[in-house]
C-alpha atoms as a printed R data frame, in Angstrom:
    type eleno elety resid chain resno       x      y      z
1   ATOM     1    CA   MET     A     1 -48.710 28.422 26.827
2   ATOM     2    CA   ALA     A     2 -52.284 29.770 27.034
3   ATOM     3    CA   GLU     A     3 -52.466 29.153 30.767
4   ATOM     4    CA   LYS     A     4 -49.088 30.930 31.293
5   ATOM     5    CA   THR     A     5 -50.000 33.856 29.108
6   ATOM     6    CA   ALA     A     6 -53.364 34.230 31.084
7   ATOM     7    CA   ARG     A     7 -51.475 34.756 34.276
8   ATOM     8    CA   MET     A     8 -48.759 37.040 32.863
9   ATOM     9    CA   ARG     A     9 -48.532 40.550 34.238
10  ATOM    10    CA   VAL     A    10 -47.036 43.253 31.987
11  ATOM    11    CA   VAL     A    11 -46.422 46.830 32.984
12  ATOM    12    CA   HIS     A    12 -45.727 49.547 30.308
13  ATOM    13    CA   VAL     A    13 -43.848 52.718 31.276
14  ATOM    14    CA   HIS     A    14 -43.802 55.984 29.345
15  ATOM    15    CA   ARG     A    15 -42.825 59.564 30.097
16  ATOM    16    CA   MET     A    16 -45.908 61.666 29.512
17  ATOM    17    CA   ARG     A    17 -45.761 64.965 27.682
18  ATOM    18    CA   GLY     A    18 -49.131 64.973 25.815
19  ATOM    19    CA   ILE     A    19 -50.282 62.668 23.020
20  ATOM    20    CA   GLY     A    20 -48.089 61.864 20.092
21  ATOM    21    CA   GLY     A    21 -47.409 58.730 18.089
22  ATOM    22    CA   SER     A    22 -46.039 56.518 20.892
23  ATOM    23    CA   GLU     A    23 -48.898 57.543 23.184
24  ATOM    24    CA   ARG     A    24 -51.585 56.791 20.577
25  ATOM    25    CA   HIS     A    25 -49.728 53.337 19.970
26  ATOM    26    CA   LEU     A    26 -50.159 52.543 23.663
27  ATOM    27    CA   LEU     A    27 -53.904 53.487 23.590
28  ATOM    28    CA   THR     A    28 -54.346 50.953 20.845
29  ATOM    29    CA   LEU     A    29 -51.909 48.162 21.985
30  ATOM    30    CA   LEU     A    30 -52.641 47.896 25.722
31  ATOM    31    CA   PRO     A    31 -56.379 47.118 25.389
32  ATOM    32    CA   ALA     A    32 -55.594 44.612 22.678
33  ATOM    33    CA   LEU     A    33 -53.145 42.836 24.920
34  ATOM    34    CA   ALA     A    34 -55.712 42.804 27.796
35  ATOM    35    CA   GLU     A    35 -58.181 41.243 25.475
36  ATOM    36    CA   ARG     A    36 -55.616 38.362 24.917
37  ATOM    37    CA   GLY     A    37 -55.707 37.449 28.683
38  ATOM    38    CA   LEU     A    38 -52.726 39.416 29.857
39  ATOM    39    CA   ASP     A    39 -52.916 41.387 33.096
40  ATOM    40    CA   VAL     A    40 -51.836 44.797 31.630
41  ATOM    41    CA   ALA     A    41 -51.050 48.012 33.554
42  ATOM    42    CA   PHE     A    42 -49.501 51.359 32.741
43  ATOM    43    CA   VAL     A    43 -47.061 53.574 34.658
44  ATOM    44    CA   GLY     A    44 -46.865 57.247 33.500
45  ATOM    45    CA   LEU     A    45 -43.936 59.457 34.411
46  ATOM    46    CA   ASP     A    46 -45.946 62.630 34.185
47  ATOM    47    CA   ASP     A    47 -44.122 65.928 33.274
48  ATOM    48    CA   PRO     A    48 -46.223 68.608 35.068
49  ATOM    49    CA   ALA     A    49 -45.405 71.129 32.273
50  ATOM    50    CA   TRP     A    50 -47.697 69.103 30.046
51  ATOM    51    CA   ASP     A    51 -51.337 68.027 30.339
52  ATOM    52    CA   PRO     A    52 -51.820 64.330 29.567
53  ATOM    53    CA   SER     A    53 -55.450 64.217 30.701
54  ATOM    54    CA   ASP     A    54 -56.671 63.212 27.262
55  ATOM    55    CA   PHE     A    55 -54.463 60.178 27.275
56  ATOM    56    CA   TYR     A    56 -55.558 58.987 30.712
57  ATOM    57    CA   GLY     A    57 -59.198 59.724 29.997
58  ATOM    58    CA   ALA     A    58 -58.871 57.338 26.955
59  ATOM    59    CA   LEU     A    59 -56.823 54.647 28.732
60  ATOM    60    CA   SER     A    60 -58.703 51.486 29.479
61  ATOM    61    CA   VAL     A    61 -56.151 49.698 31.599
62  ATOM    62    CA   PRO     A    62 -55.182 50.349 35.179
63  ATOM    63    CA   ALA     A    63 -52.642 53.309 35.531
64  ATOM    64    CA   LEU     A    64 -50.182 54.528 38.104
65  ATOM    65    CA   ARG     A    65 -49.145 58.135 37.651
66  ATOM    66    CA   LEU     A    66 -45.807 59.368 38.967
67  ATOM    67    CA   ARG     A    67 -44.895 63.035 39.038
68  ATOM    68    CA   SER     A    68 -41.655 63.494 37.007
69  ATOM    69    CA   PRO     A    69 -40.809 67.171 36.703
70  ATOM    70    CA   ARG     A    70 -36.988 66.663 36.080
71  ATOM    71    CA   ASP     A    71 -34.985 64.721 33.571
72  ATOM    72    CA   VAL     A    72 -32.690 63.482 36.346
73  ATOM    73    CA   ASP     A    73 -34.556 62.407 39.617
74  ATOM    74    CA   PRO     A    74 -32.937 59.717 41.746
75  ATOM    75    CA   LEU     A    75 -36.040 59.618 43.957
76  ATOM    76    CA   LEU     A    76 -38.187 58.709 40.973
77  ATOM    77    CA   LEU     A    77 -36.285 55.400 40.677
78  ATOM    78    CA   GLY     A    78 -37.435 54.217 44.102
79  ATOM    79    CA   ARG     A    79 -41.060 55.199 43.534
80  ATOM    80    CA   LEU     A    80 -41.152 53.420 40.107
81  ATOM    81    CA   ALA     A    81 -39.453 50.251 41.409
82  ATOM    82    CA   ARG     A    82 -42.278 49.883 43.956
83  ATOM    83    CA   GLY     A    83 -44.863 50.017 41.247
84  ATOM    84    CA   LEU     A    84 -43.108 47.450 38.904
85  ATOM    85    CA   ARG     A    85 -44.567 44.281 40.274
86  ATOM    86    CA   ALA     A    86 -44.710 42.315 37.014
87  ATOM    87    CA   ASP     A    87 -43.364 39.532 34.826
88  ATOM    88    CA   ILE     A    88 -42.379 41.885 32.155
89  ATOM    89    CA   VAL     A    89 -41.697 45.599 32.136
90  ATOM    90    CA   HIS     A    90 -42.110 47.290 28.646
91  ATOM    91    CA   THR     A    91 -40.495 50.703 28.269
92  ATOM    92    CA   HIS     A    92 -41.029 53.412 25.643
93  ATOM    93    CA   LEU     A    93 -38.729 56.196 24.841
94  ATOM    94    CA   VAL     A    94 -35.461 57.222 26.729
95  ATOM    95    CA   HIS     A    95 -36.861 58.399 30.165
96  ATOM    96    CA   ALA     A    96 -38.789 55.238 30.523
97  ATOM    97    CA   ASP     A    97 -35.801 53.230 29.187
98  ATOM    98    CA   LEU     A    98 -33.610 54.621 31.946
99  ATOM    99    CA   TYR     A    99 -35.855 54.636 34.972
100 ATOM   100    CA   GLY     A   100 -38.044 51.713 33.979
101 ATOM   101    CA   GLY     A   101 -35.019 49.768 32.825
102 ATOM   102    CA   VAL     A   102 -32.952 50.169 35.946
103 ATOM   103    CA   ALA     A   103 -36.072 49.628 38.231
104 ATOM   104    CA   ALA     A   104 -36.844 46.385 36.338
105 ATOM   105    CA   LYS     A   105 -33.370 45.045 36.635
106 ATOM   106    CA   LEU     A   106 -33.435 45.894 40.399
107 ATOM   107    CA   ARG     A   107 -36.461 43.686 40.705
108 ATOM   108    CA   GLY     A   108 -35.050 40.984 38.435
109 ATOM   109    CA   THR     A   109 -37.922 41.539 35.911
110 ATOM   110    CA   LYS     A   110 -37.773 40.732 32.175
111 ATOM   111    CA   LEU     A   111 -37.374 43.971 30.267
112 ATOM   112    CA   VAL     A   112 -38.597 44.863 26.785
113 ATOM   113    CA   SER     A   113 -37.850 48.278 25.131
114 ATOM   114    CA   THR     A   114 -39.665 49.701 22.096
115 ATOM   115    CA   LYS     A   115 -37.847 52.064 19.783
116 ATOM   116    CA   HIS     A   116 -40.272 54.489 18.235
117 ATOM   117    CA   ASN     A   117 -37.969 56.756 16.114
118 ATOM   118    CA   ASP     A   118 -34.646 57.198 14.340
119 ATOM   119    CA   ASP     A   119 -34.133 60.754 15.652
120 ATOM   120    CA   PRO     A   120 -30.465 61.741 14.623
121 ATOM   121    CA   PHE     A   121 -29.633 62.404 18.204
122 ATOM   122    CA   ARG     A   122 -29.645 58.613 18.854
123 ATOM   123    CA   ARG     A   123 -26.516 58.147 16.554
124 ATOM   124    CA   GLY     A   124 -24.695 61.103 18.137
125 ATOM   125    CA   PRO     A   125 -22.836 61.086 21.471
126 ATOM   126    CA   PHE     A   126 -26.088 59.873 23.231
127 ATOM   127    CA   ARG     A   127 -25.552 56.546 21.451
128 ATOM   128    CA   HIS     A   128 -23.086 55.585 24.052
129 ATOM   129    CA   VAL     A   129 -25.683 56.054 26.841
130 ATOM   130    CA   GLU     A   130 -28.326 54.273 24.838
131 ATOM   131    CA   ARG     A   131 -26.122 51.236 24.186
132 ATOM   132    CA   GLY     A   132 -25.917 50.803 27.939
133 ATOM   133    CA   LEU     A   133 -29.699 51.003 28.177
134 ATOM   134    CA   LEU     A   134 -30.139 48.496 25.365
135 ATOM   135    CA   ARG     A   135 -27.754 46.023 27.066
136 ATOM   136    CA   MET     A   136 -30.227 45.925 29.938
137 ATOM   137    CA   ALA     A   137 -33.139 44.987 27.739
138 ATOM   138    CA   ASP     A   138 -33.937 41.328 27.146
139 ATOM   139    CA   ARG     A   139 -35.705 42.298 23.869
140 ATOM   140    CA   ILE     A   140 -35.887 45.307 21.769
141 ATOM   141    CA   VAL     A   141 -38.957 46.018 19.627
142 ATOM   142    CA   ALA     A   142 -38.459 48.313 16.513
143 ATOM   143    CA   ILE     A   143 -41.751 49.568 14.925
144 ATOM   144    CA   THR     A   144 -40.352 49.196 11.383
145 ATOM   145    CA   ASP     A   145 -37.710 47.393  9.529
146 ATOM   146    CA   ALA     A   146 -35.904 50.699  8.845
147 ATOM   147    CA   LEU     A   147 -35.905 51.531 12.461
148 ATOM   148    CA   ARG     A   148 -34.549 47.955 13.302
149 ATOM   149    CA   GLU     A   149 -31.691 48.406 10.790
150 ATOM   150    CA   PHE     A   150 -31.006 51.941 12.279
151 ATOM   151    CA   THR     A   151 -31.099 50.563 15.902
152 ATOM   152    CA   VAL     A   152 -28.535 47.758 15.007
153 ATOM   153    CA   GLU     A   153 -26.279 49.420 12.543
154 ATOM   154    CA   GLN     A   154 -26.201 53.045 13.721
155 ATOM   155    CA   VAL     A   155 -26.869 52.821 17.549
156 ATOM   156    CA   GLY     A   156 -25.152 49.479 18.072
157 ATOM   157    CA   ALA     A   157 -27.849 47.123 19.470
158 ATOM   158    CA   SER     A   158 -27.364 43.403 19.326
159 ATOM   159    CA   GLU     A   159 -29.027 42.165 16.133
160 ATOM   160    CA   ALA     A   160 -30.292 39.206 17.935
161 ATOM   161    CA   LYS     A   161 -32.177 41.112 20.462
162 ATOM   162    CA   VAL     A   162 -34.192 43.373 18.017
163 ATOM   163    CA   GLN     A   163 -37.475 42.400 16.470
164 ATOM   164    CA   THR     A   164 -39.693 44.355 14.207
165 ATOM   165    CA   ILE     A   165 -43.448 44.677 15.184
166 ATOM   166    CA   HIS     A   166 -45.184 47.322 13.205
167 ATOM   167    CA   TYR     A   167 -47.746 49.548 14.573
168 ATOM   168    CA   GLY     A   168 -51.372 48.525 14.021
169 ATOM   169    CA   LEU     A   169 -54.660 50.312 13.552
170 ATOM   170    CA   ASP     A   170 -58.181 49.246 12.531
171 ATOM   171    CA   GLY     A   171 -59.446 52.563 11.493
172 ATOM   172    CA   PRO     A   172 -59.184 56.394 11.895
173 ATOM   173    CA   PRO     A   173 -58.814 57.744 15.540
174 ATOM   174    CA   GLU     A   174 -61.933 57.973 17.590
175 ATOM   175    CA   PRO     A   175 -62.932 61.532 18.485
176 ATOM   176    CA   TRP     A   176 -62.891 62.917 22.018
177 ATOM   177    CA   GLY     A   177 -64.979 66.021 21.398
178 ATOM   178    CA   ASP     A   178 -66.277 68.183 18.586
179 ATOM   179    CA   ASN     A   179 -64.091 70.260 16.537
180 ATOM   180    CA   PRO     A   180 -64.276 74.116 16.799
181 ATOM   181    CA   PRO     A   181 -65.367 76.248 13.872
182 ATOM   182    CA   ASP     A   182 -62.682 77.023 11.364
183 ATOM   183    CA   ARG     A   183 -62.013 79.401  8.474
184 ATOM   184    CA   VAL     A   184 -61.092 76.709  5.757
185 ATOM   185    CA   PRO     A   185 -63.113 77.577  2.614
186 ATOM   186    CA   SER     A   186 -65.858 75.124  2.055
187 ATOM   187    CA   GLY     A   187 -64.952 74.514 -1.635
188 ATOM   188    CA   ALA     A   188 -61.149 74.073 -1.081
189 ATOM   189    CA   ARG     A   189 -59.206 70.978 -1.842
190 ATOM   190    CA   ILE     A   190 -57.508 70.058  1.485
191 ATOM   191    CA   LEU     A   191 -54.009 68.896  1.835
192 ATOM   192    CA   LEU     A   192 -53.992 67.490  5.445
193 ATOM   193    CA   SER     A   193 -51.164 66.727  7.794
194 ATOM   194    CA   THR     A   194 -51.361 65.686 11.330
195 ATOM   195    CA   SER     A   195 -47.974 66.526 12.545
196 ATOM   196    CA   ARG     A   196 -46.146 68.255 15.389
197 ATOM   197    CA   LEU     A   197 -44.801 71.627 14.321
198 ATOM   198    CA   THR     A   198 -41.022 70.587 14.473
199 ATOM   199    CA   PRO     A   199 -38.323 70.632 11.896
200 ATOM   200    CA   GLN     A   200 -38.504 66.825 11.724
201 ATOM   201    CA   LYS     A   201 -42.014 66.898 10.099
202 ATOM   202    CA   GLY     A   202 -41.112 69.147  7.182
203 ATOM   203    CA   ILE     A   203 -44.173 71.367  7.243
204 ATOM   204    CA   ASP     A   204 -41.980 74.195  5.891
205 ATOM   205    CA   VAL     A   205 -41.495 72.158  2.690
206 ATOM   206    CA   ALA     A   206 -45.316 71.679  2.276
207 ATOM   207    CA   ILE     A   207 -45.677 75.466  2.696
208 ATOM   208    CA   ARG     A   208 -42.921 76.067  0.058
209 ATOM   209    CA   ALA     A   209 -44.842 73.776 -2.201
210 ATOM   210    CA   LEU     A   210 -48.024 75.626 -2.096
211 ATOM   211    CA   PRO     A   211 -47.301 78.480 -4.613
212 ATOM   212    CA   SER     A   212 -46.811 75.926 -7.314
213 ATOM   213    CA   LEU     A   213 -50.219 74.199 -6.729
214 ATOM   214    CA   PRO     A   214 -53.692 75.315 -7.821
215 ATOM   215    CA   ASP     A   215 -55.246 78.324 -5.983
216 ATOM   216    CA   ASP     A   216 -58.038 76.060 -4.657
217 ATOM   217    CA   THR     A   217 -55.629 73.904 -2.609
218 ATOM   218    CA   VAL     A   218 -55.070 74.736  1.008
219 ATOM   219    CA   LEU     A   219 -52.757 73.232  3.708
220 ATOM   220    CA   VAL     A   220 -54.398 72.218  7.050
221 ATOM   221    CA   VAL     A   221 -52.058 71.043  9.734
222 ATOM   222    CA   LEU     A   222 -53.366 69.442 12.932
223 ATOM   223    CA   GLY     A   223 -50.738 69.666 15.656
224 ATOM   224    CA   GLU     A   224 -48.786 72.030 17.818
225 ATOM   225    CA   GLY     A   225 -45.119 72.758 18.363
226 ATOM   226    CA   PRO     A   226 -42.304 75.206 18.540
227 ATOM   227    CA   GLU     A   227 -42.149 75.969 14.848
228 ATOM   228    CA   ARG     A   228 -45.442 77.690 14.704
229 ATOM   229    CA   THR     A   229 -44.186 81.244 14.580
230 ATOM   230    CA   ARG     A   230 -41.470 80.363 11.923
231 ATOM   231    CA   LEU     A   231 -44.073 78.579  9.816
232 ATOM   232    CA   GLU     A   232 -46.592 81.472  9.899
233 ATOM   233    CA   ALA     A   233 -43.723 83.796  8.918
234 ATOM   234    CA   LEU     A   234 -42.725 81.657  6.012
235 ATOM   235    CA   ALA     A   235 -46.354 81.447  4.734
236 ATOM   236    CA   ARG     A   236 -46.522 85.393  4.772
237 ATOM   237    CA   GLU     A   237 -43.275 85.703  2.999
238 ATOM   238    CA   LEU     A   238 -44.458 83.383  0.160
239 ATOM   239    CA   GLY     A   239 -47.876 85.077  0.008
240 ATOM   240    CA   VAL     A   240 -49.730 81.935  0.924
241 ATOM   241    CA   GLU     A   241 -50.899 82.860  4.484
242 ATOM   242    CA   SER     A   242 -54.496 82.764  3.424
243 ATOM   243    CA   ARG     A   243 -54.036 79.121  2.300
244 ATOM   244    CA   VAL     A   244 -52.275 77.725  5.397
245 ATOM   245    CA   PHE     A   245 -54.260 76.732  8.448
246 ATOM   246    CA   LEU     A   246 -52.246 75.637 11.568
247 ATOM   247    CA   LEU     A   247 -55.111 74.417 13.731
248 ATOM   248    CA   GLY     A   248 -53.361 72.977 16.588
249 ATOM   249    CA   ARG     A   249 -54.623 69.786 18.248
250 ATOM   250    CA   VAL     A   250 -58.214 69.060 17.531
251 ATOM   251    CA   PRO     A   251 -60.614 66.552 19.140
252 ATOM   252    CA   ASP     A   252 -61.994 64.910 15.888
253 ATOM   253    CA   VAL     A   253 -59.188 64.063 13.592
254 ATOM   254    CA   ALA     A   254 -61.292 61.738 11.585
255 ATOM   255    CA   ALA     A   255 -63.625 64.411 10.620
256 ATOM   256    CA   TRP     A   256 -60.758 66.308  8.951
257 ATOM   257    CA   LEU     A   257 -59.659 63.068  7.217
258 ATOM   258    CA   ARG     A   258 -63.063 62.880  5.744
259 ATOM   259    CA   ARG     A   259 -62.777 66.420  4.495
260 ATOM   260    CA   ALA     A   260 -59.279 66.143  3.079
261 ATOM   261    CA   THR     A   261 -58.378 65.256 -0.634
262 ATOM   262    CA   VAL     A   262 -54.720 64.199 -0.084
263 ATOM   263    CA   TYR     A   263 -52.659 63.446  3.034
264 ATOM   264    CA   VAL     A   264 -49.105 65.187  2.916
265 ATOM   265    CA   HIS     A   265 -46.181 63.980  5.100
266 ATOM   266    CA   PRO     A   266 -42.963 65.636  4.023
267 ATOM   267    CA   ALA     A   267 -40.916 64.325  7.152
268 ATOM   268    CA   ARG     A   268 -37.089 64.529  7.205
269 ATOM   269    CA   TRP     A   269 -37.078 61.354  9.334
270 ATOM   270    CA   GLU     A   270 -39.842 59.267 10.776
271 ATOM   271    CA   GLY     A   271 -40.115 56.268 13.220
272 ATOM   272    CA   PHE     A   272 -43.288 55.066 11.740
273 ATOM   273    CA   GLY     A   273 -45.831 57.623 10.488
274 ATOM   274    CA   LEU     A   274 -49.049 56.840 12.367
275 ATOM   275    CA   GLY     A   275 -50.849 59.732 10.745
276 ATOM   276    CA   VAL     A   276 -50.049 58.107  7.349
277 ATOM   277    CA   LEU     A   277 -51.615 54.945  8.354
278 ATOM   278    CA   GLU     A   278 -54.812 56.807  9.762
279 ATOM   279    CA   ALA     A   279 -54.957 58.488  6.362
280 ATOM   280    CA   MET     A   280 -54.670 55.193  4.512
281 ATOM   281    CA   HIS     A   281 -57.511 53.798  6.666
282 ATOM   282    CA   ALA     A   282 -59.544 56.882  5.403
283 ATOM   283    CA   SER     A   283 -58.826 55.995  1.800
284 ATOM   284    CA   LEU     A   284 -56.786 59.154  1.256
285 ATOM   285    CA   PRO     A   285 -53.896 59.225 -1.393
286 ATOM   286    CA   VAL     A   286 -50.662 59.816  0.519
287 ATOM   287    CA   VAL     A   287 -47.785 61.928 -0.608
288 ATOM   288    CA   ALA     A   288 -44.737 61.438  1.647
289 ATOM   289    CA   THR     A   289 -40.946 61.600  1.628
290 ATOM   290    CA   ARG     A   290 -38.867 58.650  0.944
291 ATOM   291    CA   ALA     A   291 -37.554 58.824  4.409
292 ATOM   292    CA   SER     A   292 -36.976 56.141  7.072
293 ATOM   293    CA   SER     A   293 -39.970 53.923  7.496
294 ATOM   294    CA   LEU     A   294 -42.298 55.676  5.074
295 ATOM   295    CA   PRO     A   295 -41.594 53.380  2.073
296 ATOM   296    CA   GLU     A   296 -42.830 50.404  4.291
297 ATOM   297    CA   LEU     A   297 -46.222 52.160  4.499
298 ATOM   298    CA   VAL     A   298 -46.693 53.956  1.109
299 ATOM   299    CA   VAL     A   299 -46.126 51.965 -2.019
300 ATOM   300    CA   ASP     A   300 -45.063 54.486 -4.669
301 ATOM   301    CA   GLY     A   301 -47.461 54.808 -7.534
302 ATOM   302    CA   VAL     A   302 -49.829 52.308 -5.860
303 ATOM   303    CA   THR     A   303 -51.142 53.740 -2.614
304 ATOM   304    CA   GLY     A   304 -49.462 57.217 -2.917
305 ATOM   305    CA   ARG     A   305 -46.479 59.138 -4.040
306 ATOM   306    CA   LEU     A   306 -42.977 59.230 -2.560
307 ATOM   307    CA   VAL     A   307 -40.564 62.130 -2.996
308 ATOM   308    CA   PRO     A   308 -37.088 63.124 -1.930
309 ATOM   309    CA   ILE     A   309 -36.509 64.847  1.327
310 ATOM   310    CA   ASP     A   310 -36.583 68.708  1.274
311 ATOM   311    CA   ASP     A   311 -37.729 68.807 -2.289
312 ATOM   312    CA   GLU     A   312 -40.609 71.309 -2.547
313 ATOM   313    CA   ARG     A   313 -40.851 71.015 -6.402
314 ATOM   314    CA   GLY     A   314 -41.065 67.226 -6.264
315 ATOM   315    CA   LEU     A   315 -43.607 67.545 -3.374
316 ATOM   316    CA   ALA     A   316 -45.656 69.970 -5.449
317 ATOM   317    CA   ALA     A   317 -45.587 67.705 -8.571
318 ATOM   318    CA   ALA     A   318 -46.535 64.644 -6.549
319 ATOM   319    CA   ILE     A   319 -49.465 66.461 -4.803
320 ATOM   320    CA   ALA     A   320 -50.715 67.744 -8.115
321 ATOM   321    CA   ALA     A   321 -50.793 64.207 -9.441
322 ATOM   322    CA   ALA     A   322 -52.278 62.663 -6.373
323 ATOM   323    CA   LEU     A   323 -55.198 65.240 -6.421
324 ATOM   324    CA   ASP     A   324 -56.573 63.560 -9.477
325 ATOM   325    CA   GLU     A   325 -55.718 59.887 -8.365
326 ATOM   326    CA   PRO     A   326 -58.319 58.808 -5.687
327 ATOM   327    CA   GLU     A   327 -57.696 55.225 -6.731
328 ATOM   328    CA   LEU     A   328 -54.494 55.539 -4.814
329 ATOM   329    CA   GLY     A   329 -56.521 56.128 -1.548
330 ATOM   330    CA   ALA     A   330 -58.528 52.925 -2.279
331 ATOM   331    CA   ALA     A   331 -55.448 50.832 -2.669
332 ATOM   332    CA   GLY     A   332 -53.950 52.422  0.508
333 ATOM   333    CA   HIS     A   333 -57.051 51.423  2.527
334 ATOM   334    CA   GLU     A   334 -56.619 47.780  1.317
335 ATOM   335    CA   ARG     A   335 -52.976 47.764  2.400
336 ATOM   336    CA   ALA     A   336 -53.739 49.297  5.786
337 ATOM   337    CA   VAL     A   337 -56.329 46.585  6.611
338 ATOM   338    CA   SER     A   338 -54.196 43.620  5.324
339 ATOM   339    CA   GLU     A   339 -50.725 44.575  6.599
340 ATOM   340    CA   PHE     A   340 -51.096 46.812  9.674
341 ATOM   341    CA   SER     A   341 -53.895 45.527 11.819
342 ATOM   342    CA   VAL     A   342 -54.270 45.749 15.642
343 ATOM   343    CA   ALA     A   343 -54.593 42.013 15.969
344 ATOM   344    CA   ARG     A   344 -51.375 41.418 14.088
345 ATOM   345    CA   MET     A   345 -49.572 43.874 16.252
346 ATOM   346    CA   ALA     A   346 -50.954 42.573 19.544
347 ATOM   347    CA   ASP     A   347 -50.511 38.825 18.601
348 ATOM   348    CA   ARG     A   348 -46.861 39.342 17.867
349 ATOM   349    CA   THR     A   349 -46.307 41.286 20.994
350 ATOM   350    CA   ALA     A   350 -48.009 38.697 23.277
351 ATOM   351    CA   ALA     A   351 -45.970 35.969 21.548
352 ATOM   352    CA   LEU     A   352 -42.657 37.923 22.287
353 ATOM   353    CA   TYR     A   353 -43.830 38.090 25.979
354 ATOM   354    CA   ALA     A   354 -44.629 34.441 26.082
355 ATOM   355    CA   THR     A   355 -41.220 33.507 24.664
356 ATOM   356    CA   LEU     A   356 -39.507 35.538 27.318
357 ATOM   357    CA   VAL     A   357 -41.403 34.149 30.284
358 ATOM   358    CA   SER     A   358 -41.139 30.533 28.913
359 ATOM   359    CA   ALA     A   359 -37.269 30.962 28.560
360 ATOM   360    CA   SER     A   360 -36.995 32.153 32.278
361 ATOM   361    CA   SER     A   361 -39.240 29.355 33.740
């Protein structure tokens, strides 16, 4: 098996629109697979409306970049098929599932698809399209048990095809530069969230919780998105605009993890919660919603606090308790190290590939 694995070529495919959870996952997984003797490459379907230069700058495996300005682009399929000379093609998210999946099948290549989220659109009318994409895959990876259940029961994937492989990290993210100056008061207790500014992430609930919390607590959010204007208006409406800092993307997230007192993640649904795992590695107590995958990460009362979705009063009470419970962060660090390591993720992924290749030989 070791000899076969050493010769195996695996190409990962992803639509590039900046760096989010799935992209950060690839930056960790791909070099770990290469360290295990696999010939690993990446194909990016680059949306020119976004700048993925940070991703490619951090990527340590060979990459092919294909311009992908449109959601529907028949010419892209031919260009992609020529770049998929591999034993296994591994796709991530819907655009890669479509183009990468069809191209892999045209070449007779084994296909693996990772499901990264339980977005409600996947159980709507789109599920009929996704079921067709899932039928093409030889194996489907779900990044949590909750997502595996969602993919089988609500999307309609074959249970025998779907395997859980959790994300893995070995520490907070590496910086790619120095953070700019900020206006956050030096003596404030920081409630930190690394989240896109979208309804999914529930930052509005965190803002609504602020008036019930001590005046020395502030909310710092690292991330960008379409909800910025609405969130700023909400903070003004509640009179907490001086305690809300929407800082956008920053180059050194770990520096903010060191400054923070509590990590807050009031998501309405969540594929995994990579920011939560980073906070656990930084020994921060985590206050999150009891949504989707988050109870697989946060053990309520042991490593953090879990609250109902859209419950700003419950969120405020849990944050108030966590502010005085640093021992939750220490327990979270132990759980992150023992249960969600890069080695565990990469070993299970490589074993999946080896099983597929062995079955076809």
